[in-house]
C-alpha positions as CSV (number, residue, x, y, z in Angstrom):
1,X,0.0,0.0,0.0
2,X,1.2,3.5,-0.8
3,X,1.4,5.8,2.1
4,X,-0.8,8.8,1.8
5,X,0.9,12.1,1.1
6,X,0.8,14.6,4.1
7,X,-1.8,17.4,4.1
8,X,0.1,20.5,3.1
9,X,-0.9,23.3,5.5
10,X,0.5,26.8,4.8
11,X,0.2,29.3,7.6
12,X,0.3,32.9,6.4
13,X,1.6,35.1,9.2
14,X,3.3,34.4,12.5
15,X,2.6,36.1,15.9
16,X,0.5,34.4,18.5
17,X,-2.1,33.1,16.0
18,X,0.4,31.7,13.5
19,X,2.6,30.0,15.9
20,X,-0.2,28.6,18.1
21,X,-1.7,27.1,14.9
22,X,1.7,25.7,13.7
23,X,2.6,24.3,17.1
24,X,-0.8,22.7,17.8
25,X,-1.2,21.1,14.4
26,X,2.4,19.9,14.0
27,X,2.5,18.4,17.5
28,X,-1.0,16.8,17.2
29,X,-0.9,15.5,13.7
30,X,2.8,14.5,13.3
31,X,3.8,13.1,9.9
32,X,0.3,13.2,8.6
33,X,0.7,17.0,7.8
34,X,3.4,19.2,6.3
35,X,3.3,22.6,8.0
36,X,4.9,25.7,6.5
37,X,4.7,29.1,8.1
38,X,5.5,32.3,6.3
39,X,6.3,35.5,8.2
40,X,8.4,38.5,7.9
41,X,10.6,40.0,10.7
42,X,10.0,43.4,9.1
43,X,6.2,43.2,9.9
44,X,5.4,43.8,13.5
45,X,2.7,42.0,15.4
46,X,0.0,43.5,17.7
47,X,1.6,41.7,20.6
48,X,-0.7,43.1,23.3
49,X,-2.9,40.0,24.0
50,X,-1.3,39.4,27.4
51,X,-4.2,38.5,29.6
52,X,-5.8,35.0,29.2
53,X,-8.6,32.9,30.5
54,X,-8.7,29.3,32.0
55,X,-9.1,27.4,28.7
56,X,-5.4,28.4,28.0
57,X,-4.4,25.9,30.7
58,X,-6.2,23.2,28.8
59,X,-4.5,24.2,25.6
60,X,-1.0,23.8,27.2
61,X,-2.0,20.4,28.6
62,X,-3.3,19.1,25.3
63,X,0.1,20.0,23.7
64,X,1.9,18.5,26.7
65,X,3.7,21.8,27.5
66,X,5.4,22.1,30.8
67,X,3.6,24.9,32.7
68,X,6.7,26.0,34.6
69,X,8.8,26.1,31.4
70,X,6.1,28.0,29.6
71,X,5.7,30.5,32.4
72,X,9.5,31.1,32.6
73,X,9.7,31.5,28.8
74,X,6.8,34.0,28.7
75,X,7.6,35.6,32.1
76,X,4.1,34.9,33.1
77,X,2.1,35.3,36.3
78,X,-1.1,33.6,37.4
79,X,-4.5,35.2,36.9
80,X,-7.6,34.5,39.0
81,X,-9.9,37.1,37.3
82,X,-10.4,40.8,36.5
83,X,-11.0,43.7,38.8
84,X,-13.5,46.1,37.2
85,X,-13.2,49.7,38.5
86,X,-15.6,52.5,37.6
87,X,-17.9,50.4,35.4
88,X,-21.2,50.4,37.4
89,X,-20.5,54.0,38.4
90,X,-17.6,56.2,39.2
91,X,-15.9,55.1,42.4
92,X,-17.4,51.5,42.3
93,X,-15.6,48.2,41.7
94,X,-16.4,44.5,41.4
95,X,-14.5,41.4,40.5
96,X,-15.1,38.8,37.8
97,X,-13.4,35.7,38.9
98,X,-12.7,32.4,37.2
99,X,-14.1,30.4,40.1
100,X,-17.4,28.9,41.2
101,X,-19.2,30.8,43.9
102,X,-20.7,28.8,46.7
103,X,-22.2,25.5,45.8
104,X,-24.9,25.0,43.1
105,X,-27.8,22.6,43.3
106,X,-28.7,20.8,40.0
107,X,-32.0,22.8,39.9
108,X,-30.5,26.2,40.7
109,X,-27.3,28.1,41.0
110,X,-25.9,29.3,44.3
111,X,-27.1,32.9,43.7
112,X,-30.7,31.7,44.5
113,X,-29.6,30.4,47.9
114,X,-27.6,33.6,48.6
115,X,-30.6,35.8,47.6
116,X,-32.8,33.8,50.0
117,X,-30.2,34.3,52.7
118,X,-30.3,38.1,52.1
119,X,-34.0,38.0,53.0
120,X,-33.1,36.1,56.2
121,X,-30.5,38.3,57.7
122,X,-27.3,36.9,56.0
123,X,-25.5,40.1,54.9
124,X,-22.2,38.7,53.7
125,X,-21.5,39.8,50.1
126,X,-21.7,37.3,47.3
127,X,-18.0,37.7,46.7
128,X,-17.2,36.1,50.1
129,X,-18.2,32.7,48.8
130,X,-15.7,32.5,45.9
131,X,-12.2,31.2,46.7
132,X,-10.6,32.6,43.5
133,X,-12.1,36.1,44.2
134,X,-11.0,36.2,47.8
135,X,-7.5,34.8,47.1
136,X,-7.0,37.3,44.2
137,X,-7.8,40.4,46.4
138,X,-5.5,39.0,49.1
139,X,-2.7,38.5,46.5
140,X,-2.5,34.8,47.2
141,X,-2.1,31.7,44.8
142,X,-1.1,28.1,44.8
143,X,-2.0,25.0,42.9
144,X,-4.6,23.1,44.9
145,X,-5.5,19.3,44.8
146,X,-8.3,18.4,42.3
147,X,-7.8,21.8,40.5
148,X,-9.8,23.5,43.1
149,X,-8.4,26.9,42.1
150,X,-9.3,27.9,38.6
151,X,-6.7,30.2,36.9
152,X,-5.3,31.5,33.7
153,X,-2.1,33.4,32.8
154,X,-0.8,36.9,32.3
155,X,2.0,36.6,29.8
156,X,4.3,38.3,27.3
157,X,2.6,37.7,23.9
158,X,5.8,38.2,21.9
159,X,7.7,35.8,24.0
160,X,4.8,33.3,23.8
161,X,5.0,33.4,20.0
162,X,8.7,32.6,20.2
163,X,8.2,29.8,22.7
164,X,5.6,28.2,20.4
165,X,7.9,28.7,17.4
166,X,10.4,26.5,19.1
167,X,7.8,23.8,19.7
168,X,6.5,23.9,16.1
169,X,9.9,23.7,14.5
170,X,10.9,20.9,16.8
171,X,7.9,19.0,15.5
172,X,8.9,19.6,11.9
173,X,7.1,22.8,10.9
174,X,9.1,24.8,8.5
175,X,9.4,28.6,8.7
176,X,10.0,30.8,5.7
177,X,11.1,34.4,6.1
178,X,9.4,36.8,3.7
179,X,6.5,39.1,2.8
180,X,3.5,37.8,1.0
181,X,3.3,39.8,-2.3
182,X,0.4,38.0,-4.0
183,X,-2.1,35.2,-3.3
184,X,-2.6,33.0,-6.4
185,X,-6.1,31.6,-6.9
186,X,-7.0,28.5,-8.9
187,X,-9.1,29.8,-11.9
188,X,-11.4,26.8,-12.1
189,X,-12.4,26.7,-8.4
190,X,-11.4,30.0,-6.8
191,X,-9.4,28.1,-4.1
192,X,-6.0,29.4,-3.1
193,X,-3.2,27.7,-5.0
194,X,-0.2,29.3,-3.6
195,X,1.4,32.3,-1.8
196,X,3.9,34.4,-3.8
197,X,6.6,36.1,-1.7
198,X,8.4,39.4,-2.6
199,X,11.5,37.2,-3.0
200,X,9.8,35.4,-5.9
201,X,9.4,32.2,-4.0
202,X,6.1,30.3,-4.6
203,X,4.6,28.3,-1.7
204,X,1.7,26.0,-2.6
205,X,-0.4,24.0,-0.3
206,X,-3.7,22.2,0.3
207,X,-5.1,24.2,3.2
208,X,-4.2,27.8,4.0
209,X,-4.5,29.5,7.4
210,X,-4.8,33.3,7.4
211,X,-2.9,34.6,10.4
212,X,-2.0,37.9,8.8
213,X,-3.8,40.0,11.4
214,X,-6.1,42.9,10.6
215,X,-4.8,43.0,7.1
216,X,-6.5,39.6,6.3
217,X,-4.5,39.2,3.1
218,X,-6.0,35.8,2.3
219,X,-9.6,35.6,3.6
220,X,-10.3,39.3,3.0
221,X,-8.1,40.7,0.2
222,X,-7.8,37.6,-1.9
223,X,-11.1,35.8,-1.2
224,X,-13.3,38.9,-0.5
225,X,-15.1,37.5,2.5
226,X,-17.0,40.3,4.1
227,X,-17.0,41.6,7.7
228,X,-19.8,42.4,10.1
229,X,-19.1,45.6,11.9
230,X,-20.4,45.6,15.6
231,X,-19.2,49.0,16.6
232,X,-22.9,50.2,17.0
233,X,-22.8,47.9,20.1
234,X,-19.2,48.1,21.1
235,X,-18.1,51.6,20.1
236,X,-14.5,51.6,21.2
237,X,-12.3,51.6,18.1
238,X,-8.8,52.5,19.2
239,X,-6.2,51.6,21.8
240,X,-2.7,52.7,22.9
241,X,-0.4,50.2,24.7
242,X,2.8,50.8,26.7
243,X,4.9,48.7,29.0
244,X,6.2,49.9,32.4
245,X,8.6,48.7,35.0
246,X,7.2,46.9,38.0
247,X,7.1,48.9,41.2
248,X,5.4,46.3,43.3
249,X,5.0,42.4,43.4
250,X,2.6,41.3,40.6
251,X,-1.0,40.8,41.5
252,X,-2.8,37.6,40.4
253,X,-5.4,39.5,38.5
254,X,-5.9,42.0,35.6
255,X,-7.3,45.5,36.2
256,X,-9.9,47.1,33.9
257,X,-10.4,50.7,34.9
258,X,-13.2,52.6,33.2
259,X,-12.8,56.2,32.1
260,X,-15.2,58.7,30.5
261,X,-14.6,57.4,27.0
262,X,-13.6,53.7,27.4
263,X,-11.2,52.0,29.8
264,X,-7.7,51.2,30.8
265,X,-6.0,47.9,31.4
266,X,-3.1,46.9,33.7
267,X,-1.6,43.4,33.3
268,X,1.3,42.5,35.7
269,X,4.0,40.1,34.5
270,X,7.1,38.9,36.3
271,X,9.4,41.4,34.6
272,X,7.2,44.3,33.7
273,X,3.5,45.5,33.5
274,X,1.5,45.7,30.4
275,X,-0.7,48.8,30.2
276,X,-3.1,50.2,27.7
277,X,-6.1,52.5,27.1
278,X,-9.1,51.5,25.0
279,X,-11.2,54.4,23.8
280,X,-13.9,55.6,21.4
281,X,-12.3,58.1,18.9
282,X,-15.6,59.9,18.5
283,X,-15.3,61.0,22.2
284,X,-11.6,61.2,22.8
285,X,-8.6,62.2,20.5
286,X,-5.5,60.1,20.3
287,X,-3.5,62.9,21.9
288,X,-5.9,63.1,24.9
289,X,-6.0,59.3,25.2
290,X,-2.2,59.1,25.4
291,X,-2.0,61.9,27.9
292,X,-4.6,60.1,30.0
293,X,-2.8,56.8,29.8
294,X,0.6,58.3,30.7
295,X,-1.0,60.1,33.6
296,X,-2.4,56.9,35.1
297,X,0.7,54.6,35.2
298,X,2.4,53.1,38.2
299,X,5.9,52.6,36.9
300,X,8.5,54.1,34.5
301,X,7.6,53.6,30.8
302,X,10.0,51.3,29.0
303,X,8.5,51.2,25.5
304,X,7.2,53.6,22.9
305,X,3.4,53.8,22.7
306,X,1.8,51.4,20.3
307,X,-1.2,52.9,18.6
308,X,-3.9,50.5,17.3
309,X,-7.1,51.1,15.4
310,X,-9.7,48.4,15.1
311,X,-13.3,47.6,14.2
312,X,-15.0,45.2,16.6
313,X,-16.8,42.5,14.6
314,X,-16.5,39.2,12.8
315,X,-15.7,37.8,9.4
316,X,-18.9,36.5,7.8
317,X,-17.2,33.2,7.1
318,X,-14.1,32.2,8.9
319,X,-13.5,29.1,6.7
320,X,-14.0,29.8,3.0
321,X,-12.9,27.4,0.3
322,X,-9.5,26.1,1.4
323,X,-8.7,29.1,3.7
324,X,-9.3,29.4,7.4
325,X,-9.0,32.7,9.2
326,X,-7.5,32.5,12.7
327,X,-6.9,35.4,15.0
328,X,-7.4,39.0,14.0
329,X,-8.1,38.1,10.4
330,X,-11.2,36.3,11.6
331,X,-12.6,39.2,13.6
332,X,-11.8,41.3,16.7
333,X,-13.3,41.2,20.2
334,X,-12.0,44.1,22.2
335,X,-9.7,42.9,25.0
336,X,-12.1,43.6,27.9
337,X,-12.6,40.0,28.9
338,X,-9.3,38.7,27.5
339,X,-10.8,36.5,24.8
340,X,-8.4,37.1,22.0
341,X,-6.1,34.2,22.6
342,X,-9.0,32.0,23.5
343,X,-10.7,32.6,20.1
344,X,-7.4,31.7,18.4
345,X,-7.2,28.5,20.5
346,X,-10.8,27.6,19.9
347,X,-10.5,28.0,16.1
348,X,-7.3,25.8,16.1
349,X,-8.7,23.0,18.1
350,X,-11.9,23.0,16.1
351,X,-10.0,23.0,12.9
352,X,-7.9,20.0,14.0
353,X,-11.1,18.1,14.8
354,X,-12.2,18.9,11.2
355,X,-9.0,18.4,9.2
356,X,-9.8,16.7,5.9
357,X,-8.4,13.4,4.9
358,X,-8.9,13.7,1.1
359,X,-11.0,16.6,0.1
360,X,-12.4,19.5,2.1
361,X,-16.0,18.8,3.2
362,X,-18.5,21.6,2.7
363,X,-20.4,20.2,5.6
364,X,-17.3,20.7,7.8
365,X,-17.0,24.3,6.5
366,X,-20.6,25.0,7.4
367,X,-20.3,23.4,10.9
368,X,-17.0,25.2,11.6
369,X,-18.5,28.6,10.6
370,X,-21.6,28.1,12.5
371,X,-19.8,27.1,15.7
372,X,-17.3,30.0,15.3
373,X,-20.1,32.5,14.8
374,X,-21.9,31.3,17.9
375,X,-18.7,31.7,19.9
376,X,-18.2,35.3,18.8
377,X,-21.9,36.3,19.2
378,X,-22.0,35.0,22.7
379,X,-18.7,36.8,23.6
380,X,-20.0,39.9,21.9
381,X,-23.1,39.9,24.1
382,X,-21.1,39.4,27.2
383,X,-18.9,42.4,26.3
384,X,-21.9,44.6,25.5
385,X,-23.3,43.8,29.0
386,X,-20.4,45.7,30.6
387,X,-21.1,48.8,28.7
388,X,-24.9,48.9,28.5
389,X,-25.9,47.9,32.0
390,X,-24.3,50.8,33.8
391,X,-25.4,53.7,36.1
392,X,-22.8,56.0,34.6
393,X,-24.2,59.1,33.0
394,X,-21.2,61.3,33.5
395,X,-20.1,61.6,29.9
396,X,-21.6,61.4,26.4
397,X,-19.8,58.0,25.8
398,X,-21.6,56.4,28.8
399,X,-24.9,58.0,28.1
400,X,-24.6,56.6,24.5
401,X,-23.8,53.1,25.9
402,X,-26.7,53.1,28.3
403,X,-29.3,54.2,25.8
404,X,-28.1,52.2,22.7
405,X,-30.3,49.4,21.4
406,X,-28.8,45.9,22.2
407,X,-29.2,42.5,20.6
408,X,-32.4,40.6,21.6
409,X,-30.2,37.7,22.7
410,X,-28.6,39.9,25.4
411,X,-31.9,41.5,26.3
412,X,-33.4,38.1,27.1
413,X,-30.4,37.2,29.3
414,X,-30.5,40.4,31.2
415,X,-34.3,40.5,31.8
416,X,-34.4,36.8,32.7
417,X,-31.8,37.4,35.4
418,X,-33.5,40.6,36.6
419,X,-36.8,38.9,37.0
420,X,-35.8,35.4,38.2
421,X,-32.1,35.2,39.0
422,X,-31.7,32.6,36.3
423,X,-28.9,32.3,33.8
424,X,-28.8,29.5,31.1
425,X,-25.6,28.6,29.3
426,X,-26.1,27.4,25.7
427,X,-24.1,25.2,23.3
428,X,-20.7,25.1,25.1
429,X,-20.9,28.9,25.8
430,X,-17.6,30.2,27.0
431,X,-18.8,32.2,30.0
432,X,-20.3,30.1,32.7
433,X,-23.4,31.0,34.8
434,X,-21.2,32.3,37.6
435,X,-19.5,34.8,35.2
436,X,-22.8,36.2,34.1
437,X,-24.0,36.4,37.7
438,X,-20.8,38.2,38.9
439,X,-20.8,40.7,36.1
440,X,-24.6,41.4,36.1
441,X,-24.7,42.0,39.8
442,X,-21.5,43.9,39.6
443,X,-23.0,46.2,37.0
444,X,-26.0,46.8,39.3
445,X,-28.7,44.2,38.5
446,X,-30.2,42.6,41.5
447,X,-32.8,39.8,40.8
448,X,-36.3,40.4,42.0
449,X,-36.9,36.8,42.8
450,X,-35.2,33.4,43.2
451,X,-35.8,29.7,42.7
452,X,-38.3,28.2,45.3
453,X,-35.8,25.4,46.0
454,X,-33.9,27.8,48.2
455,X,-37.0,28.0,50.5
456,X,-36.8,24.3,51.1
457,X,-33.9,24.8,53.5
458,X,-34.8,25.5,57.2
459,X,-33.3,28.5,58.9
460,X,-30.7,26.3,60.5
461,X,-29.9,24.5,57.3
462,X,-29.5,27.7,55.4
463,X,-27.3,29.1,58.2
464,X,-25.0,26.1,58.2
465,X,-24.8,26.1,54.3
466,X,-23.9,29.8,54.1
467,X,-21.6,30.0,57.1
468,X,-19.8,26.8,56.3
469,X,-19.1,27.8,52.7
470,X,-17.9,31.3,53.6
471,X,-15.7,30.0,56.4
472,X,-14.2,27.3,54.1
473,X,-13.3,30.0,51.5
474,X,-11.8,32.3,54.1
475,X,-9.8,29.5,55.7
476,X,-8.5,28.2,52.4
477,X,-7.5,31.6,51.1
478,X,-5.7,32.4,54.3
479,X,-3.6,29.2,54.0
480,X,-2.4,30.1,50.5
481,X,1.1,31.5,49.9
482,X,1.7,35.0,48.5
483,X,1.3,35.0,44.7
484,X,4.6,36.6,43.9
485,X,6.5,34.3,46.3
486,X,4.8,31.2,44.7
487,X,5.7,32.4,41.2
488,X,9.3,33.0,42.3
489,X,9.8,29.4,43.6
490,X,7.7,27.8,40.8
491,X,8.8,29.5,37.6
492,X,11.0,32.5,38.2
493,X,13.1,33.7,35.3
């Protein structure tokens, strides 16, 4: 029997998206694929996706990556969630953690029992029942048995791409230096036949991955797949990023600080802190945004400001013909909930599950696009929630956000929670019930009622449940080591 020829996969573009794809496919598929990645050192990458969410831990495990080695290479810290400051209103704050709050019953989430407790004299805040949240605000972290502490990473995205490059090339992926000058299409089918580089080199393949960032050279410029603009729901369209020296031990969480035309991020790594301002250019100029950012930094600036313009939205098809868009070429979700690297990961793992053996299946393409679209719409709605459900009326930007029409899918989620305290997660939706509860209550929505199952508990049973859960969280958090000290002994540079 003749051995089947490997599937030739050409990755256009490097950066986080390109090297995540090359590393995952080469390591998973081995000799069944031939992976070639084309990138140019002369083309910079966005490189500011430094805050991640828990599925990143799973990605590393699937690729059999040593966590300590990965964290040393990327100078990463642990992340237990995001502290939101000034979102509900000026001077307020709340925490969106990665954990589970309290203990759910199969019929109803913990928030129903907590709401019942409020009516019976239990005044402890919802936050006190979440280990990740309490540990984060105390600056604590450790790996616990049975993965009892849910976490992600804060990392250097440029170093991450370099780390993945080492894995990919060790697994047989080939890197070609050069700029893409032209995309050659097959006249009979319209599929991509090859990439032509400025050097004159021609690179042909069977399946092409567009990791060229906002330029979308393959999926957009060559194949003319359209783009749905969501800025009428998510109006921020610009950002400026800078890096600063650390002036204090890194915290195990990211900060998202709202201002009158958007928000500012702060992401602490081992060796520095990533900072940036996200803003709506209709309400704030670039010059004013830079001045505001530089005026609200903790440490000395160590890089030149990196100005970015973007259109929040999604490619209408992320897999078209023999081209799959991964990363910024597929769409852009602003970094508020750190979903950028997750969407790259989700697309890669989904693609690996659907890799063709002989010919590309139109059914696979349809399924891939449908699932990718669902992911982005669900994340879109979660992001809109932060802007729309607010008590801020202190600027034209926030008045616009509070009054703008929102998708019916989000309206249903908000009003269901407002009326009943319920949240339903659909079709492997990224954000779990507890995420929606924390953000909706953090933004100011308090349910009017709760599930009757909570009333089944006697006063003593309710007291034992709430007191026991709260004391367990407090006791465990107090026993954890300092986050910075744990990082130093586990994966220090």
